[in-house]
C-alpha positions as CSV (number, residue, x, y, z in Angstrom):
1,M,0.0,0.0,0.0
2,Q,2.9,2.3,0.8
3,E,4.3,1.8,-2.7
4,F,1.0,2.8,-4.3
5,F,0.8,6.1,-2.3
6,S,4.5,6.7,-3.1
7,F,3.6,6.2,-6.8
8,L,0.7,8.6,-6.6
9,E,2.7,11.2,-4.8
10,S,5.6,11.0,-7.4
11,N,3.4,10.9,-10.4
12,W,0.5,13.0,-9.5
13,F,1.0,15.5,-12.2
14,E,1.4,13.0,-15.0
15,I,-1.8,11.2,-13.6
16,L,-3.7,14.5,-13.7
17,A,-2.5,15.2,-17.3
18,A,-3.5,11.7,-18.4
19,I,-7.0,12.0,-16.9
20,L,-7.4,15.3,-18.8
21,G,-6.4,13.5,-22.0
22,I,-9.1,10.9,-21.5
23,I,-11.6,13.7,-20.9
24,A,-10.4,15.4,-24.1
25,V,-10.8,12.4,-26.3
26,F,-14.2,11.7,-25.0
27,L,-15.2,15.3,-26.0
28,Q,-13.4,14.7,-29.4
29,I,-15.5,11.6,-30.1
30,K,-18.6,13.6,-29.3
31,Q,-17.3,16.5,-31.6
32,N,-17.8,19.0,-28.7
33,I,-15.8,22.1,-29.3
34,F,-14.7,22.1,-25.6
35,F,-12.4,19.3,-26.6
36,W,-10.0,22.0,-27.8
37,I,-9.9,23.9,-24.5
38,V,-9.3,20.6,-22.5
39,T,-6.6,19.7,-25.1
40,V,-4.8,23.0,-24.4
41,A,-4.8,22.4,-20.6
42,N,-3.7,18.8,-21.1
43,T,-0.9,19.8,-23.6
44,L,0.4,22.5,-21.2
45,M,0.9,19.7,-18.6
46,Y,2.5,17.4,-21.0
47,I,5.1,19.8,-22.1
48,W,6.6,19.5,-18.6
49,V,6.0,15.7,-18.5
50,Y,7.9,15.1,-21.9
51,M,10.7,17.5,-21.1
52,S,11.3,15.7,-17.8
53,Q,11.5,12.3,-19.7
54,K,13.8,13.7,-22.5
55,L,11.2,13.2,-25.2
56,Y,11.9,16.5,-27.0
57,A,10.0,16.0,-30.2
58,L,6.9,15.1,-28.2
59,M,7.5,18.1,-26.1
60,F,7.6,20.4,-29.2
61,L,4.6,18.5,-30.5
62,M,2.6,19.8,-27.5
63,I,3.4,23.4,-28.6
64,Y,2.1,22.5,-32.1
65,Y,-1.0,21.1,-30.4
66,I,-1.7,24.3,-28.6
67,I,-1.4,26.3,-32.0
68,I,-3.5,23.8,-33.9
69,S,-6.1,23.8,-31.1
70,L,-6.5,27.5,-31.5
71,F,-6.9,26.8,-35.3
72,G,-9.4,23.8,-34.5
73,I,-11.6,26.2,-32.4
74,Y,-11.6,28.9,-35.1
75,N,-12.2,26.3,-37.9
76,W,-15.0,24.5,-36.3
77,K,-16.8,27.8,-35.2
78,R,-16.1,29.7,-38.6
79,K,-17.6,26.9,-40.6
80,K,-20.6,26.9,-38.2
81,Q,-21.2,30.7,-38.5
82,K,-20.5,30.8,-42.3
83,N,-23.6,28.7,-43.3
84,N,-25.1,28.2,-39.8
85,E,-24.0,24.6,-40.0
86,E,-21.3,22.6,-38.3
87,L,-18.2,21.5,-40.0
88,K,-19.1,18.1,-41.3
89,I,-16.9,14.9,-41.0
90,S,-15.3,14.2,-44.4
91,T,-12.7,12.0,-45.9
92,I,-9.3,12.6,-47.4
93,K,-9.2,12.2,-51.2
94,L,-6.9,9.5,-52.4
95,K,-4.6,11.9,-54.2
96,S,-4.0,13.9,-51.0
97,W,-2.8,10.7,-49.3
98,L,0.3,10.6,-51.5
99,Y,1.2,14.1,-50.4
100,I,0.4,13.3,-46.7
101,I,2.5,10.2,-46.7
102,L,5.5,11.9,-48.5
103,G,5.2,14.8,-46.0
104,M,5.2,12.5,-43.0
105,F,8.2,10.6,-44.3
106,A,10.2,13.8,-44.9
107,A,9.1,15.1,-41.5
108,F,10.1,11.9,-39.8
109,I,13.5,11.8,-41.3
110,S,14.1,15.3,-40.3
111,I,12.9,15.0,-36.8
112,F,14.8,11.8,-36.3
113,F,18.0,13.4,-37.6
114,I,17.6,16.4,-35.4
115,L,17.0,14.2,-32.3
116,K,19.7,11.8,-33.0
117,T,22.3,14.5,-33.8
118,F,21.5,17.4,-31.6
119,T,19.8,16.0,-28.5
120,N,20.0,13.4,-25.9
121,S,16.5,12.1,-26.7
122,A,15.5,9.0,-24.8
123,N,14.5,7.3,-28.0
124,P,14.8,9.4,-31.2
125,L,13.2,6.8,-33.4
126,L,9.9,6.3,-31.5
127,D,9.9,9.9,-30.4
128,G,10.2,11.0,-34.0
129,L,7.7,8.6,-35.3
130,V,5.0,9.3,-32.7
131,T,5.5,13.1,-33.3
132,T,5.2,12.8,-37.1
133,L,2.1,10.7,-36.9
134,S,0.6,12.9,-34.3
135,F,1.3,16.1,-36.3
136,S,-0.8,14.6,-39.2
137,A,-3.5,13.3,-36.9
138,I,-4.1,16.6,-35.2
139,W,-4.2,18.4,-38.5
140,M,-6.8,15.9,-39.8
141,L,-8.8,16.3,-36.6
142,A,-8.9,20.2,-36.9
143,N,-10.3,19.6,-40.3
144,K,-12.7,16.9,-39.2
145,K,-11.3,14.2,-41.4
146,I,-12.4,10.7,-40.3
147,E,-8.9,9.2,-41.0
148,N,-7.6,11.0,-38.0
149,W,-8.7,8.2,-35.9
150,I,-6.8,5.6,-38.0
151,V,-3.6,7.7,-37.7
152,W,-4.2,8.2,-33.9
153,F,-4.7,4.6,-33.5
154,I,-1.3,3.8,-35.0
155,S,0.4,6.6,-33.2
156,D,-1.2,5.5,-29.9
157,M,-0.1,1.9,-30.3
158,I,3.5,2.9,-31.0
159,S,3.3,5.3,-28.1
160,C,2.4,2.5,-25.7
161,G,5.8,0.8,-26.5
162,L,7.6,4.1,-25.9
163,Y,5.9,4.7,-22.6
164,I,6.6,1.1,-21.4
165,Q,10.2,1.8,-22.2
166,Q,10.3,5.1,-20.4
167,K,8.3,3.6,-17.4
168,M,5.7,6.3,-17.8
169,Y,2.9,4.2,-16.4
170,P,0.2,6.9,-16.0
171,T,0.8,8.0,-19.6
172,L,0.8,4.3,-20.7
173,A,-2.6,3.8,-19.1
174,L,-3.8,7.0,-20.9
175,Y,-2.6,5.6,-24.3
176,I,-4.1,2.2,-23.8
177,V,-7.5,4.0,-23.3
178,L,-6.7,6.2,-26.2
179,V,-6.2,3.1,-28.5
180,I,-9.7,1.8,-27.5
181,M,-11.2,5.4,-27.9
182,A,-9.6,5.7,-31.4
183,V,-11.6,2.6,-32.5
184,I,-14.8,3.9,-30.8
185,G,-14.2,7.4,-32.3
186,F,-13.7,6.0,-35.8
187,F,-17.0,4.0,-35.8
188,E,-18.9,6.9,-34.1
189,W,-17.6,9.4,-36.7
190,R,-18.2,6.9,-39.6
191,K,-21.8,6.5,-38.4
192,N,-22.1,10.4,-38.5
193,L,-20.4,10.5,-41.9
194,R,-23.0,8.1,-43.3
195,H,-25.9,10.0,-41.9
196,G,-24.4,13.4,-42.4
């Protein structure tokens, strides 16, 4: 029992950040615009968590999340006000996937090189890969592309391995939940896409 309380005491900040992450994704599944606000709070907390774990690309990803969250709020509201209708869930055209994949590959190579060459990143390969996938997924989310859930699923699965390696157990628990929520989110959004 003492170990449990010791764990809570030394990891309370990461645990709180993980709980906010679960709340954020629940709101994301429901397409609730407050998702973006909770994401900003969660992201601010994870900047410190990732910095303390020497996961620098993920730390900078959190800064990107804050910026894209502001865009997401604007984009979801702007579309709603423009034609008095919510931004609808849509799909990415096949031709666009070529550009997305090439862009992700170039971004991954660049991030990996920077992490490997200029930092003491705990795991430049997984740090770079998760960051690259997450960059793409959050952009897709800001534009309500259903494929964001597929990219999140892949990113979250890879993240689980990284967090096991780093012994970041509260964040690992979050990402196990996020893997499940990515599947739920995909089917929920697909249902809305079909009825949209």
